[in-house]
SEFIZA-3560 file (N, C-alpha, C; in Angstrom, 3 decimals):
REM SEFIZA-3560
<numar><xx>49.353</xx><yy>-68.881</yy><zz>50.419</zz><atom>N</atom></numar>
<numar><xx>49.695</xx><yy>-70.150</yy><zz>51.021</zz><atom>CA</atom></numar>
<numar><xx>48.714</xx><yy>-70.470</yy><zz>52.141</zz><atom>C</atom></numar>
<numar><xx>48.522</xx><yy>-71.727</yy><zz>52.379</zz><atom>N</atom></numar>
<numar><xx>47.658</xx><yy>-72.185</yy><zz>53.456</zz><atom>CA</atom></numar>
<numar><xx>48.401</xx><yy>-72.143</yy><zz>54.778</zz><atom>C</atom></numar>
<numar><xx>47.773</xx><yy>-71.569</yy><zz>55.829</zz><atom>N</atom></numar>
<numar><xx>48.430</xx><yy>-71.572</yy><zz>57.142</zz><atom>CA</atom></numar>
<numar><xx>48.674</xx><yy>-72.991</yy><zz>57.627</zz><atom>C</atom></numar>
<numar><xx>49.797</xx><yy>-73.203</yy><zz>58.277</zz><atom>N</atom></numar>
<numar><xx>50.139</xx><yy>-74.522</yy><zz>58.796</zz><atom>CA</atom></numar>
<numar><xx>50.016</xx><yy>-74.510</yy><zz>60.308</zz><atom>C</atom></numar>
<numar><xx>49.403</xx><yy>-75.545</yy><zz>60.840</zz><atom>N</atom></numar>
<numar><xx>49.264</xx><yy>-75.699</yy><zz>62.283</zz><atom>CA</atom></numar>
<numar><xx>49.524</xx><yy>-77.153</yy><zz>62.621</zz><atom>C</atom></numar>
<numar><xx>50.400</xx><yy>-77.382</yy><zz>63.557</zz><atom>N</atom></numar>
<numar><xx>50.700</xx><yy>-78.730</yy><zz>64.015</zz><atom>CA</atom></numar>
<numar><xx>50.347</xx><yy>-78.815</yy><zz>65.487</zz><atom>C</atom></numar>
<numar><xx>49.547</xx><yy>-79.814</yy><zz>65.848</zz><atom>N</atom></numar>
<numar><xx>49.173</xx><yy>-80.017</yy><zz>67.241</zz><atom>CA</atom></numar>
<numar><xx>49.560</xx><yy>-81.432</yy><zz>67.636</zz><atom>C</atom></numar>
<numar><xx>50.261</xx><yy>-81.548</yy><zz>68.751</zz><atom>N</atom></numar>
<numar><xx>50.633</xx><yy>-82.853</yy><zz>69.271</zz><atom>CA</atom></numar>
<numar><xx>50.356</xx><yy>-82.872</yy><zz>70.761</zz><atom>C</atom></numar>
<numar><xx>49.652</xx><yy>-83.904</yy><zz>71.218</zz><atom>N</atom></numar>
<numar><xx>49.357</xx><yy>-84.044</yy><zz>72.638</zz><atom>CA</atom></numar>
<numar><xx>49.885</xx><yy>-85.387</yy><zz>73.119</zz><atom>C</atom></numar>
<numar><xx>50.501</xx><yy>-85.379</yy><zz>74.289</zz><atom>N</atom></numar>
<numar><xx>51.114</xx><yy>-86.580</yy><zz>74.836</zz><atom>CA</atom></numar>
<numar><xx>50.623</xx><yy>-86.793</yy><zz>76.259</zz><atom>C</atom></numar>
<numar><xx>50.303</xx><yy>-88.036</yy><zz>76.592</zz><atom>N</atom></numar>
<numar><xx>49.949</xx><yy>-88.390</yy><zz>77.959</zz><atom>CA</atom></numar>
<numar><xx>50.616</xx><yy>-89.710</yy><zz>78.299</zz><atom>C</atom></numar>
<numar><xx>51.129</xx><yy>-89.810</yy><zz>79.495</zz><atom>N</atom></numar>
<numar><xx>51.761</xx><yy>-91.050</yy><zz>79.942</zz><atom>CA</atom></numar>
<numar><xx>50.816</xx><yy>-91.886</yy><zz>80.777</zz><atom>C</atom></numar>
<numar><xx>49.565</xx><yy>-91.497</yy><zz>80.824</zz><atom>N</atom></numar>
<numar><xx>48.560</xx><yy>-92.173</yy><zz>81.633</zz><atom>CA</atom></numar>
<numar><xx>47.927</xx><yy>-93.317</yy><zz>80.828</zz><atom>C</atom></numar>
<numar><xx>47.637</xx><yy>-94.453</yy><zz>81.447</zz><atom>N</atom></numar>
<numar><xx>47.010</xx><yy>-95.558</yy><zz>80.715</zz><atom>CA</atom></numar>
<numar><xx>45.572</xx><yy>-95.253</yy><zz>80.277</zz><atom>C</atom></numar>
<numar><xx>44.859</xx><yy>-94.377</yy><zz>81.007</zz><atom>N</atom></numar>
<numar><xx>43.496</xx><yy>-94.019</yy><zz>80.625</zz><atom>CA</atom></numar>
<numar><xx>43.470</xx><yy>-92.534</yy><zz>80.256</zz><atom>C</atom></numar>
<numar><xx>43.486</xx><yy>-92.201</yy><zz>78.949</zz><atom>N</atom></numar>
<numar><xx>43.579</xx><yy>-90.799</yy><zz>78.541</zz><atom>CA</atom></numar>
<numar><xx>42.375</xx><yy>-89.953</yy><zz>78.932</zz><atom>C</atom></numar>
<numar><xx>41.242</xx><yy>-90.572</yy><zz>79.274</zz><atom>N</atom></numar>
<numar><xx>40.062</xx><yy>-89.801</yy><zz>79.654</zz><atom>CA</atom></numar>
<numar><xx>40.137</xx><yy>-89.302</yy><zz>81.095</zz><atom>C</atom></numar>
<numar><xx>41.043</xx><yy>-89.858</yy><zz>81.887</zz><atom>N</atom></numar>
<numar><xx>41.163</xx><yy>-89.466</yy><zz>83.283</zz><atom>CA</atom></numar>
<numar><xx>42.405</xx><yy>-88.628</yy><zz>83.564</zz><atom>C</atom></numar>
<numar><xx>43.260</xx><yy>-88.446</yy><zz>82.572</zz><atom>N</atom></numar>
<numar><xx>44.535</xx><yy>-87.756</yy><zz>82.782</zz><atom>CA</atom></numar>
<numar><xx>44.613</xx><yy>-86.483</yy><zz>81.953</zz><atom>C</atom></numar>
<numar><xx>45.543</xx><yy>-85.646</yy><zz>82.314</zz><atom>N</atom></numar>
<numar><xx>45.773</xx><yy>-84.448</yy><zz>81.527</zz><atom>CA</atom></numar>
<numar><xx>46.852</xx><yy>-84.720</yy><zz>80.479</zz><atom>C</atom></numar>
<numar><xx>46.822</xx><yy>-83.931</yy><zz>79.431</zz><atom>N</atom></numar>
<numar><xx>47.769</xx><yy>-84.060</yy><zz>78.340</zz><atom>CA</atom></numar>
<numar><xx>48.739</xx><yy>-82.892</yy><zz>78.356</zz><atom>C</atom></numar>
<numar><xx>49.870</xx><yy>-83.075</yy><zz>77.711</zz><atom>N</atom></numar>
<numar><xx>50.797</xx><yy>-81.998</yy><zz>77.427</zz><atom>CA</atom></numar>
<numar><xx>50.682</xx><yy>-81.747</yy><zz>75.925</zz><atom>C</atom></numar>
<numar><xx>50.180</xx><yy>-80.567</yy><zz>75.547</zz><atom>N</atom></numar>
<numar><xx>49.915</xx><yy>-80.258</yy><zz>74.143</zz><atom>CA</atom></numar>
<numar><xx>50.893</xx><yy>-79.208</yy><zz>73.630</zz><atom>C</atom></numar>
<numar><xx>51.370</xx><yy>-79.440</yy><zz>72.425</zz><atom>N</atom></numar>
<numar><xx>52.277</xx><yy>-78.511</yy><zz>71.751</zz><atom>CA</atom></numar>
<numar><xx>51.598</xx><yy>-78.066</yy><zz>70.463</zz><atom>C</atom></numar>
<numar><xx>51.531</xx><yy>-76.747</yy><zz>70.262</zz><atom>N</atom></numar>
<numar><xx>50.966</xx><yy>-76.200</yy><zz>69.026</zz><atom>CA</atom></numar>
<numar><xx>52.070</xx><yy>-75.432</yy><zz>68.315</zz><atom>C</atom></numar>
<numar><xx>52.289</xx><yy>-75.761</yy><zz>67.050</zz><atom>N</atom></numar>
<numar><xx>53.316</xx><yy>-75.105</yy><zz>66.257</zz><atom>CA</atom></numar>
<numar><xx>52.627</xx><yy>-74.429</yy><zz>65.079</zz><atom>C</atom></numar>
<numar><xx>52.823</xx><yy>-73.120</yy><zz>64.940</zz><atom>N</atom></numar>
<numar><xx>52.148</xx><yy>-72.388</yy><zz>63.875</zz><atom>CA</atom></numar>
<numar><xx>52.972</xx><yy>-71.182</yy><zz>63.459</zz><atom>C</atom></numar>
<numar><xx>52.794</xx><yy>-70.774</yy><zz>62.201</zz><atom>N</atom></numar>
<numar><xx>53.407</xx><yy>-69.545</yy><zz>61.717</zz><atom>CA</atom></numar>
<numar><xx>52.685</xx><yy>-68.322</yy><zz>62.259</zz><atom>C</atom></numar>
<numar><xx>51.438</xx><yy>-68.484</yy><zz>62.644</zz><atom>N</atom></numar>
<numar><xx>50.609</xx><yy>-67.350</yy><zz>63.014</zz><atom>CA</atom></numar>
<numar><xx>50.197</xx><yy>-67.441</yy><zz>64.476</zz><atom>C</atom></numar>
<numar><xx>50.517</xx><yy>-66.399</yy><zz>65.241</zz><atom>N</atom></numar>
<numar><xx>50.087</xx><yy>-66.314</yy><zz>66.634</zz><atom>CA</atom></numar>
<numar><xx>50.239</xx><yy>-64.882</yy><zz>67.095</zz><atom>C</atom></numar>
<numar><xx>49.686</xx><yy>-64.569</yy><zz>68.247</zz><atom>N</atom></numar>
<numar><xx>49.744</xx><yy>-63.212</yy><zz>68.791</zz><atom>CA</atom></numar>
<numar><xx>51.191</xx><yy>-62.761</yy><zz>68.886</zz><atom>C</atom></numar>
<numar><xx>51.523</xx><yy>-61.526</yy><zz>68.613</zz><atom>N</atom></numar>
<numar><xx>50.684</xx><yy>-60.340</yy><zz>68.603</zz><atom>CA</atom></numar>
<numar><xx>49.982</xx><yy>-60.055</yy><zz>67.290</zz><atom>C</atom></numar>
<numar><xx>50.191</xx><yy>-60.861</yy><zz>66.249</zz><atom>N</atom></numar>
<numar><xx>49.452</xx><yy>-60.665</yy><zz>65.007</zz><atom>CA</atom></numar>
<numar><xx>47.968</xx><yy>-60.957</yy><zz>65.258</zz><atom>C</atom></numar>
<numar><xx>47.100</xx><yy>-60.338</yy><zz>64.479</zz><atom>N</atom></numar>
<numar><xx>45.659</xx><yy>-60.493</yy><zz>64.662</zz><atom>CA</atom></numar>
<numar><xx>45.069</xx><yy>-61.182</yy><zz>63.443</zz><atom>C</atom></numar>
<numar><xx>44.240</xx><yy>-62.187</yy><zz>63.676</zz><atom>N</atom></numar>
<numar><xx>43.582</xx><yy>-62.883</yy><zz>62.579</zz><atom>CA</atom></numar>
<numar><xx>42.859</xx><yy>-64.120</yy><zz>63.071</zz><atom>C</atom></numar>
<numar><xx>42.243</xx><yy>-64.816</yy><zz>62.158</zz><atom>N</atom></numar>
<numar><xx>41.447</xx><yy>-65.993</yy><zz>62.502</zz><atom>CA</atom></numar>
<numar><xx>42.264</xx><yy>-67.140</yy><zz>63.055</zz><atom>C</atom></numar>
<numar><xx>43.404</xx><yy>-67.431</yy><zz>62.429</zz><atom>N</atom></numar>
<numar><xx>44.255</xx><yy>-68.528</yy><zz>62.889</zz><atom>CA</atom></numar>
<numar><xx>44.798</xx><yy>-68.214</yy><zz>64.282</zz><atom>C</atom></numar>
<numar><xx>45.246</xx><yy>-66.977</yy><zz>64.470</zz><atom>N</atom></numar>
<numar><xx>45.790</xx><yy>-66.564</yy><zz>65.762</zz><atom>CA</atom></numar>
<numar><xx>44.756</xx><yy>-66.697</yy><zz>66.870</zz><atom>C</atom></numar>
<numar><xx>43.539</xx><yy>-66.221</yy><zz>66.598</zz><atom>N</atom></numar>
<numar><xx>42.468</xx><yy>-66.305</yy><zz>67.596</zz><atom>CA</atom></numar>
<numar><xx>42.049</xx><yy>-67.746</yy><zz>67.869</zz><atom>C</atom></numar>
<numar><xx>42.039</xx><yy>-68.572</yy><zz>66.823</zz><atom>N</atom></numar>
<numar><xx>41.662</xx><yy>-69.980</yy><zz>66.996</zz><atom>CA</atom></numar>
<numar><xx>42.664</xx><yy>-70.707</yy><zz>67.898</zz><atom>C</atom></numar>
<numar><xx>43.942</xx><yy>-70.512</yy><zz>67.647</zz><atom>N</atom></numar>
<numar><xx>44.968</xx><yy>-71.170</yy><zz>68.465</zz><atom>CA</atom></numar>
<numar><xx>44.898</xx><yy>-70.683</yy><zz>69.903</zz><atom>C</atom></numar>
<numar><xx>44.701</xx><yy>-69.378</yy><zz>70.088</zz><atom>N</atom></numar>
<numar><xx>44.613</xx><yy>-68.822</yy><zz>71.437</zz><atom>CA</atom></numar>
<numar><xx>43.392</xx><yy>-69.380</yy><zz>72.181</zz><atom>C</atom></numar>
<numar><xx>42.236</xx><yy>-69.406</yy><zz>71.519</zz><atom>N</atom></numar>
<numar><xx>41.017</xx><yy>-69.919</yy><zz>72.158</zz><atom>CA</atom></numar>
<numar><xx>41.123</xx><yy>-71.408</yy><zz>72.457</zz><atom>C</atom></numar>
<numar><xx>41.659</xx><yy>-72.170</yy><zz>71.518</zz><atom>N</atom></numar>
<numar><xx>41.840</xx><yy>-73.605</yy><zz>71.730</zz><atom>CA</atom></numar>
<numar><xx>42.782</xx><yy>-73.858</yy><zz>72.900</zz><atom>C</atom></numar>
<numar><xx>43.872</xx><yy>-73.101</yy><zz>72.968</zz><atom>N</atom></numar>
<numar><xx>44.828</xx><yy>-73.242</yy><zz>74.074</zz><atom>CA</atom></numar>
<numar><xx>44.179</xx><yy>-72.903</yy><zz>75.408</zz><atom>C</atom></numar>
<numar><xx>43.429</xx><yy>-71.797</yy><zz>75.452</zz><atom>N</atom></numar>
<numar><xx>42.773</xx><yy>-71.379</yy><zz>76.693</zz><atom>CA</atom></numar>
<numar><xx>41.780</xx><yy>-72.430</yy><zz>77.178</zz><atom>C</atom></numar>
<numar><xx>41.028</xx><yy>-73.021</yy><zz>76.263</zz><atom>N</atom></numar>
<numar><xx>40.051</xx><yy>-74.040</yy><zz>76.657</zz><atom>CA</atom></numar>
<numar><xx>40.717</xx><yy>-75.346</yy><zz>77.086</zz><atom>C</atom></numar>
<numar><xx>41.809</xx><yy>-75.715</yy><zz>76.451</zz><atom>N</atom></numar>
<numar><xx>42.540</xx><yy>-76.908</yy><zz>76.888</zz><atom>CA</atom></numar>
<numar><xx>43.116</xx><yy>-76.705</yy><zz>78.286</zz><atom>C</atom></numar>
<numar><xx>43.598</xx><yy>-75.493</yy><zz>78.568</zz><atom>N</atom></numar>
<numar><xx>44.124</xx><yy>-75.189</yy><zz>79.903</zz><atom>CA</atom></numar>
<numar><xx>43.016</xx><yy>-75.255</yy><zz>80.942</zz><atom>C</atom></numar>
<numar><xx>41.827</xx><yy>-74.739</yy><zz>80.596</zz><atom>N</atom></numar>
<numar><xx>40.687</xx><yy>-74.803</yy><zz>81.517</zz><atom>CA</atom></numar>
<numar><xx>40.315</xx><yy>-76.243</yy><zz>81.856</zz><atom>C</atom></numar>
<numar><xx>40.548</xx><yy>-77.150</yy><zz>80.920</zz><atom>N</atom></numar>
<numar><xx>40.237</xx><yy>-78.571</yy><zz>81.148</zz><atom>CA</atom></numar>
<numar><xx>41.356</xx><yy>-79.314</yy><zz>81.862</zz><atom>C</atom></numar>
<numar><xx>42.416</xx><yy>-78.584</yy><zz>82.231</zz><atom>N</atom></numar>
<numar><xx>43.481</xx><yy>-79.187</yy><zz>83.027</zz><atom>CA</atom></numar>
<numar><xx>44.687</xx><yy>-79.669</yy><zz>82.261</zz><atom>C</atom></numar>
<numar><xx>44.769</xx><yy>-79.357</yy><zz>80.966</zz><atom>N</atom></numar>
<numar><xx>45.907</xx><yy>-79.782</yy><zz>80.165</zz><atom>CA</atom></numar>
<numar><xx>46.996</xx><yy>-78.708</yy><zz>80.180</zz><atom>C</atom></numar>
<numar><xx>48.228</xx><yy>-79.101</yy><zz>79.922</zz><atom>N</atom></numar>
<numar><xx>49.339</xx><yy>-78.168</yy><zz>79.801</zz><atom>CA</atom></numar>
<numar><xx>49.527</xx><yy>-77.895</yy><zz>78.312</zz><atom>C</atom></numar>
<numar><xx>49.629</xx><yy>-76.614</yy><zz>77.947</zz><atom>N</atom></numar>
<numar><xx>49.742</xx><yy>-76.236</yy><zz>76.536</zz><atom>CA</atom></numar>
<numar><xx>50.927</xx><yy>-75.298</yy><zz>76.354</zz><atom>C</atom></numar>
<numar><xx>51.705</xx><yy>-75.559</yy><zz>75.298</zz><atom>N</atom></numar>
<numar><xx>52.738</xx><yy>-74.613</yy><zz>74.878</zz><atom>CA</atom></numar>
<numar><xx>52.511</xx><yy>-74.306</yy><zz>73.402</zz><atom>C</atom></numar>
<numar><xx>52.872</xx><yy>-73.094</yy><zz>73.004</zz><atom>N</atom></numar>
<numar><xx>52.760</xx><yy>-72.667</yy><zz>71.608</zz><atom>CA</atom></numar>
<numar><xx>54.161</xx><yy>-72.325</yy><zz>71.122</zz><atom>C</atom></numar>
<numar><xx>54.496</xx><yy>-72.796</yy><zz>69.930</zz><atom>N</atom></numar>
<numar><xx>55.784</xx><yy>-72.501</yy><zz>69.312</zz><atom>CA</atom></numar>
<numar><xx>55.504</xx><yy>-71.776</yy><zz>68.005</zz><atom>C</atom></numar>
<numar><xx>56.067</xx><yy>-70.583</yy><zz>67.848</zz><atom>N</atom></numar>
<numar><xx>55.850</xx><yy>-69.789</yy><zz>66.645</zz><atom>CA</atom></numar>
<numar><xx>57.115</xx><yy>-69.004</yy><zz>66.329</zz><atom>C</atom></numar>
<numar><xx>57.127</xx><yy>-68.352</yy><zz>65.170</zz><atom>N</atom></numar>
<numar><xx>58.310</xx><yy>-67.572</yy><zz>64.825</zz><atom>CA</atom></numar>
<numar><xx>58.257</xx><yy>-66.209</yy><zz>65.507</zz><atom>C</atom></numar>
<numar><xx>59.420</xx><yy>-65.601</yy><zz>65.671</zz><atom>N</atom></numar>
<numar><xx>59.521</xx><yy>-64.312</yy><zz>66.330</zz><atom>CA</atom></numar>
<numar><xx>59.049</xx><yy>-63.197</yy><zz>65.420</zz><atom>C</atom></numar>
<numar><xx>57.767</xx><yy>-62.875</yy><zz>65.458</zz><atom>N</atom></numar>
<numar><xx>57.195</xx><yy>-61.832</yy><zz>64.619</zz><atom>CA</atom></numar>
<numar><xx>56.504</xx><yy>-60.819</yy><zz>65.496</zz><atom>C</atom></numar>
<numar><xx>56.714</xx><yy>-59.564</yy><zz>65.449</zz><atom>N</atom></numar>
<numar><xx>57.610</xx><yy>-58.866</yy><zz>64.528</zz><atom>CA</atom></numar>
<numar><xx>59.075</xx><yy>-59.112</yy><zz>64.879</zz><atom>C</atom></numar>
<numar><xx>59.940</xx><yy>-58.649</yy><zz>63.996</zz><atom>N</atom></numar>
<numar><xx>61.374</xx><yy>-58.875</yy><zz>64.201</zz><atom>CA</atom></numar>
<numar><xx>61.784</xx><yy>-58.381</yy><zz>65.576</zz><atom>C</atom></numar>
<numar><xx>62.643</xx><yy>-59.122</yy><zz>66.192</zz><atom>N</atom></numar>
<numar><xx>63.112</xx><yy>-58.753</yy><zz>67.522</zz><atom>CA</atom></numar>
<numar><xx>62.313</xx><yy>-59.396</yy><zz>68.642</zz><atom>C</atom></numar>
<numar><xx>61.202</xx><yy>-60.017</yy><zz>68.329</zz><atom>N</atom></numar>
<numar><xx>60.413</xx><yy>-60.681</yy><zz>69.359</zz><atom>CA</atom></numar>
<numar><xx>60.861</xx><yy>-62.137</yy><zz>69.403</zz><atom>C</atom></numar>
<numar><xx>61.685</xx><yy>-62.460</yy><zz>70.353</zz><atom>N</atom></numar>
<numar><xx>62.188</xx><yy>-63.822</yy><zz>70.505</zz><atom>CA</atom></numar>
<numar><xx>62.225</xx><yy>-64.143</yy><zz>71.987</zz><atom>C</atom></numar>
<numar><xx>62.220</xx><yy>-65.414</yy><zz>72.291</zz><atom>N</atom></numar>
<numar><xx>62.271</xx><yy>-65.836</yy><zz>73.680</zz><atom>CA</atom></numar>
<numar><xx>60.958</xx><yy>-66.456</yy><zz>74.128</zz><atom>C</atom></numar>
<numar><xx>60.764</xx><yy>-66.488</yy><zz>75.432</zz><atom>N</atom></numar>
<numar><xx>59.593</xx><yy>-67.130</yy><zz>76.025</zz><atom>CA</atom></numar>
<numar><xx>58.718</xx><yy>-66.063</yy><zz>76.670</zz><atom>C</atom></numar>
<numar><xx>57.422</xx><yy>-66.130</yy><zz>76.390</zz><atom>N</atom></numar>
<numar><xx>56.456</xx><yy>-65.204</yy><zz>76.980</zz><atom>CA</atom></numar>
<numar><xx>55.303</xx><yy>-66.008</yy><zz>77.558</zz><atom>C</atom></numar>
<numar><xx>54.621</xx><yy>-65.439</yy><zz>78.536</zz><atom>N</atom></numar>
<numar><xx>53.424</xx><yy>-66.046</yy><zz>79.124</zz><atom>CA</atom></numar>
<numar><xx>52.230</xx><yy>-65.176</yy><zz>78.753</zz><atom>C</atom></numar>
<numar><xx>51.233</xx><yy>-65.740</yy><zz>78.068</zz><atom>N</atom></numar>
<numar><xx>50.049</xx><yy>-64.969</yy><zz>77.694</zz><atom>CA</atom></numar>
<numar><xx>48.930</xx><yy>-65.155</yy><zz>78.707</zz><atom>C</atom></numar>
<numar><xx>48.728</xx><yy>-66.339</yy><zz>79.143</zz><atom>N</atom></numar>
<numar><xx>47.782</xx><yy>-66.640</yy><zz>80.202</zz><atom>CA</atom></numar>
<numar><xx>48.627</xx><yy>-67.084</yy><zz>81.390</zz><atom>C</atom></numar>
<numar><xx>48.028</xx><yy>-67.227</yy><zz>82.546</zz><atom>N</atom></numar>
<numar><xx>48.843</xx><yy>-67.692</yy><zz>83.678</zz><atom>CA</atom></numar>
<numar><xx>49.592</xx><yy>-68.997</yy><zz>83.407</zz><atom>C</atom></numar>
<numar><xx>49.104</xx><yy>-69.804</yy><zz>82.481</zz><atom>N</atom></numar>
<numar><xx>49.804</xx><yy>-71.068</yy><zz>82.223</zz><atom>CA</atom></numar>
<numar><xx>49.987</xx><yy>-71.374</yy><zz>80.735</zz><atom>C</atom></numar>
<numar><xx>49.886</xx><yy>-70.361</yy><zz>79.866</zz><atom>N</atom></numar>
<numar><xx>50.137</xx><yy>-70.562</yy><zz>78.435</zz><atom>CA</atom></numar>
<numar><xx>51.518</xx><yy>-70.017</yy><zz>78.100</zz><atom>C</atom></numar>
<numar><xx>52.439</xx><yy>-70.930</yy><zz>77.857</zz><atom>N</atom></numar>
<numar><xx>53.826</xx><yy>-70.572</yy><zz>77.561</zz><atom>CA</atom></numar>
<numar><xx>53.995</xx><yy>-70.508</yy><zz>76.049</zz><atom>C</atom></numar>
<numar><xx>54.528</xx><yy>-69.387</yy><zz>75.549</zz><atom>N</atom></numar>
<numar><xx>54.710</xx><yy>-69.181</yy><zz>74.117</zz><atom>CA</atom></numar>
<numar><xx>56.195</xx><yy>-69.019</yy><zz>73.829</zz><atom>C</atom></numar>
<numar><xx>56.703</xx><yy>-69.857</yy><zz>72.937</zz><atom>N</atom></numar>
<numar><xx>58.096</xx><yy>-69.778</yy><zz>72.508</zz><atom>CA</atom></numar>
<numar><xx>58.138</xx><yy>-69.055</yy><zz>71.162</zz><atom>C</atom></numar>
<numar><xx>58.778</xx><yy>-67.881</yy><zz>71.132</zz><atom>N</atom></numar>
<numar><xx>58.986</xx><yy>-67.153</yy><zz>69.890</zz><atom>CA</atom></numar>
<numar><xx>60.399</xx><yy>-67.467</yy><zz>69.410</zz><atom>C</atom></numar>
<numar><xx>60.474</xx><yy>-68.251</yy><zz>68.330</zz><atom>N</atom></numar>
<numar><xx>61.752</xx><yy>-68.731</yy><zz>67.798</zz><atom>CA</atom></numar>
<numar><xx>62.173</xx><yy>-67.802</yy><zz>66.657</zz><atom>C</atom></numar>
<numar><xx>63.410</xx><yy>-67.325</yy><zz>66.621</zz><atom>N</atom></numar>
<numar><xx>63.847</xx><yy>-66.418</yy><zz>65.562</zz><atom>CA</atom></numar>
<numar><xx>64.149</xx><yy>-67.162</yy><zz>64.252</zz><atom>C</atom></numar>
<numar><xx>63.114</xx><yy>-67.516</yy><zz>63.500</zz><atom>N</atom></numar>
<numar><xx>63.302</xx><yy>-68.124</yy><zz>62.185</zz><atom>CA</atom></numar>
<numar><xx>62.286</xx><yy>-67.535</yy><zz>61.229</zz><atom>C</atom></numar>
<numar><xx>62.515</xx><yy>-67.702</yy><zz>59.946</zz><atom>N</atom></numar>
<numar><xx>61.595</xx><yy>-67.177</yy><zz>58.944</zz><atom>CA</atom></numar>
<numar><xx>60.317</xx><yy>-67.994</yy><zz>58.910</zz><atom>C</atom></numar>
<numar><xx>59.171</xx><yy>-67.353</yy><zz>58.687</zz><atom>N</atom></numar>
<numar><xx>57.912</xx><yy>-68.080</yy><zz>58.626</zz><atom>CA</atom></numar>
<numar><xx>57.841</xx><yy>-68.998</yy><zz>57.412</zz><atom>C</atom></numar>
<numar><xx>57.090</xx><yy>-70.080</yy><zz>57.535</zz><atom>N</atom></numar>
<numar><xx>56.886</xx><yy>-71.012</yy><zz>56.433</zz><atom>CA</atom></numar>
<numar><xx>55.924</xx><yy>-70.401</yy><zz>55.421</zz><atom>C</atom></numar>
<numar><xx>54.849</xx><yy>-69.791</yy><zz>55.933</zz><atom>N</atom></numar>
<numar><xx>53.847</xx><yy>-69.149</yy><zz>55.079</zz><atom>CA</atom></numar>
<numar><xx>53.699</xx><yy>-67.704</yy><zz>55.532</zz><atom>C</atom></numar>
<numar><xx>53.326</xx><yy>-66.834</yy><zz>54.610</zz><atom>N</atom></numar>
<numar><xx>53.114</xx><yy>-65.437</yy><zz>55.006</zz><atom>CA</atom></numar>
<numar><xx>51.945</xx><yy>-64.841</yy><zz>54.266</zz><atom>C</atom></numar>
//
């Protein structure tokens, strides 16, 4: 199956080039698993944070028992939701 990634960014500012965004990334694949998709989402999130945007990642609780909210970077909030993955 093809990995699924959903990215949504929202800004309430009239000029999006001068304001920061709030970005949400939803994916089946993220740390602690290791792979290309996981690294891409992590790097993209880190660079968006460096540019002043707020980023959250929503993924399934993998491995089993990993659920709740974790902080990977000082400002990268990761929500591990206890549901089955869409793709594996």
